[in-house]
N, C-alpha and C positions, 0 to 999 in steps of 0.2 A: 646351386641352391644354397641359401643361407641356413637351411634347416637340416643339413646332412653333413655328417662326418663320415668319410669313406676311406677305406684302406687303399694303399698304392695298387694293390693287385686289382682291386675293383675299379679303380680309376683307369687303369690300363684296359680292362675289359670294356669299360664304358666308351673308350676311345677307339680301340682296335675292333671290338665286337666280333670275335671269331665265329659266332653263330648268327650274326646279322640282327639279333634282337635289339641292341642299343639303337641302331640306325632306323629300324622299323618304328620303334616307340618315338624316337625323335621326330619322325615325320608325322606321326599321329599327334603328339603333343604340341606341334606347331600351331594347331588350331585352337588351343586352349588359352584363356585369358591369363591364368596363373600357372602356366606350365612348370615353372621351376618348383612349385610346391608339391608336385606329384611325380615328376619324371624319375628321379633316382629311386624313390620308394617303389614305384611300379616296376622299374628295371630289375632291382634286386629281388623283389618277391616273385618275379617271373623267370628268374634265372636259375636253372637247375643247380649250377655250381655254387651260387651264392646265397640262395634263399634261407639256408639254415645258419647263416652267419650274422643275422640281423639282431640288433637290439633297438627296439622301438622307444626311443627317448631322444628328445632334441637338445638336451642339456641347457635349456634356456630357463631363466626365471622370468615368469610373466604373471601379472595380476590382471584379472579381467574385470570389465565394468560389471556392476550389478545387473541382474537379469536385463537382457537376454545373453550375457557373456559372449558377445560377438566381436568386441573391440578390446585390445590391450589398454590398460590404464597407464598413463605416464608415471614413471617411477621418480621418486624424489628422495630427499634426505630421510624422511620418515620410513622409507623402505629399506634403507642401507643395511641395517642389522639383519633383516629377514633374508635379504639377497645373499649376504655373506654366509649366513648359517645354512642356506639351502645347498651350499657346495657347488652350485651350478656355475660353469665358467662363463656363461653368456647371459645377458639380460636385455630385455626390451619392454617398453619403449621409453625413451628419454626425450625431454623437451631440449631444444637447442640451448647450449650454455648453462644447463642446470647445475647448481652447485654440487649436487651428488656426483657428477662426472669429475669434478676437481677433487672430491674426497676419494673416489675410486683411484684417480691417478696418484694421489699423494699417499694414501694409506695402503692400497693393495699392490699397486704397480711401482711404488717408490719412484714416481716420475716427477721431475721438477717441471715447473711451468715452462711451456714452450720447448721442452727437451724430449728426446727419446727415452724410453725406459732402458736402463743400462743392463748389461749382462752379456753372457756368452753361453754356449751350450757345452755341457760336459757329460761324458759317459764313463762308466766304470766297466772294465772288462772282468773276466773271471778272477784275475789276480788282484782285484781291487785297485788297479792302476787307473788314474784319471787321464782321459784324453779330452782336451778342451778345444773349442773352436778358436780361430785366429783372433777373435775379438779380445780374448783374455790378455794378450800381450800389448794391447793398445789402450790400457788404462780404462776399459769399459767395465771392469769388474767381472765376476764370474757368477752365473745364475746358479744359485744353490736352492734346493728344495726348502720351502718354508711352510707356513701354515696353510696357505692356499693350495699347495700341491698335495698336502696331506688331506685336505678336505675333498679335493677332486679324486684323489685315490680311493677315498672312502665311498664317494658317490659311484664311481665306476665299478668298484668291487661289489657294491650293493645291486646295481642294475645288471651286472653281468654274472651274478651268482647263479649257481646251478638251479636254485629254487625258483628264481624269477625269470631266468633267461629264456626258457621255453615258452613262457607265458607272453613274452614280448616279441616273439618271432612272427613271421608272416603267417597269416591264416589262409587256408584254402578256400 
């Protein structure tokens, strides 16, 4: 599903399904038109082991049509500033080849036209020593936390805070 971020542990549960719930729900959801939009949410909220680990937030920036608010509006350059300030790492929907996509590539991803975003992954251990992916030695650069990562950290801290966390969990 495009609307779900799941942990590795939950992904393994979804595949292996030691209590058979994932397989049972998969058979049930086979008959739904938009089954990906509800499968993981139903699975996690009905799993004894995972139901208290949920945060009900899809991390998407979306603006809706004026009433009845059933369809997302296409985002463009005039939405760029609000998208960035929302701290959400995903957004939808965009028209094909819209100039805002080039602006996102250029300013947020530092991606040159037709090229991949450069970088590698680095992690620090307890001794503050850096261990980086093999891309570092191949002139791709090193991915360093920037303004975007700080915005995302702020958003995740807010939605997972003790005050709002229990309000965003599965409801009986």
